[in-house]
C-alpha positions in Angstrom: 180.3 161.6 89.6 180.5 162.8 85.9 181.8 159.0 84.7 178.8 157.7 86.6 176.3 160.0 85.1 178.0 159.2 81.6 177.8 155.1 82.9 174.3 154.9 83.0 172.8 157.1 80.4 175.4 154.5 78.5 174.3 151.7 79.7 169.7 153.0 79.6 170.5 153.6 76.0 172.2 150.6 75.3 169.0 148.7 76.9 166.2 151.4 75.4 167.9 150.7 72.2 168.3 146.3 72.7 164.2 146.5 74.0 163.6 148.4 71.1 164.9 145.7 68.7 163.0 143.1 70.1 159.2 142.1 68.2 156.9 142.0 71.1 155.2 144.8 72.2 156.3 144.8 76.4 159.6 145.2 75.3 159.7 148.1 72.5 157.6 149.7 75.2 160.1 149.5 78.0 162.8 149.8 75.5 161.1 154.1 75.4 160.6 154.2 78.6 164.0 154.0 79.6 165.5 155.8 75.8 163.5 158.7 77.8 165.4 158.1 81.2 168.7 158.1 80.0 168.0 161.3 78.1 166.1 163.3 81.1 169.6 162.4 83.0 171.2 163.5 80.2 169.1 167.3 79.7 169.5 166.8 84.0 173.5 166.6 84.0 173.4 168.8 80.7 173.3 172.0 83.3 175.8 171.3 85.1 176.3 168.9 88.0 176.0 170.2 91.8 175.6 169.6 94.9 173.9 171.5 97.8 173.7 175.0 95.7 170.4 176.1 95.3 169.7 176.5 91.2 168.2 180.7 92.2 171.3 183.2 92.2 170.8 184.9 95.4 172.1 188.4 96.8 174.5 186.0 99.7 175.1 183.2 97.3 177.8 183.3 94.0 177.1 179.3 93.3 173.6 178.1 91.3 172.3 175.0 89.9 170.6 176.3 85.7 166.8 175.9 86.7 166.1 175.8 83.3 167.0 171.7 83.1 165.5 171.3 85.5 162.2 172.7 83.8 163.1 170.7 80.5 163.1 167.4 82.5 160.5 168.1 84.7 158.0 169.1 81.2 159.9 165.8 79.7 158.8 163.2 82.6 155.0 164.5 82.3 155.0 164.5 79.0 156.6 160.6 78.8 154.5 159.7 81.0 151.0 159.8 78.3 152.6 159.2 75.6 153.8 156.3 77.7 150.2 155.7 78.4 149.1 156.3 75.0 151.5 153.7 73.8 150.7 151.3 76.4 146.8 151.6 75.1 147.9 151.5 71.6 149.0 148.3 72.0 147.1 146.7 74.3 144.4 147.5 71.5 146.3 145.5 69.1 147.0 142.7 71.1 143.1 142.3 71.7 141.9 142.9 67.8 144.6 140.0 66.4 145.4 138.3 69.7 149.0 138.9 69.0 151.6 141.3 70.0 154.4 141.0 67.4 155.2 144.4 66.3 156.1 143.7 62.1 153.5 141.7 61.6 151.4 143.3 58.2 147.2 143.6 58.6 146.0 140.8 56.4 148.7 138.4 58.0 147.5 135.0 58.7 149.7 132.1 60.7 
C-alpha cells in the first residue's frame, strides 16, 4: 500500500510540475492544483497508513490513527480551494484584459 501511495504522490508531483512549466494560464492552474493534491496525500500518509482503526485512542483500543495529519489535510484542502478560486479570477482578469492567456507576456508586449 505504501508503494501505491508513494507512486501516486510522485506521479501527481511530476504531472503538476510539467503543467506548471506550460505557458498558458489554465495548465498552470491545473499544475498548482495537482501539486496541492500531492502535498495533501503526502501529509495524510505521514500519519501512518492504517486501515480500520479509530482516529482517537480509547481505553479498550491499543492502535489508533494520528488525527493531526487529518486535520492538516482538511485545513489544506480549504486553503487550496480558496487560493485556486483567487488564481482563477486573476487569470480570467488577465485574459479579459489582454485577450491572451500566456503567462510570460510583458505588459507592453504587442504582437
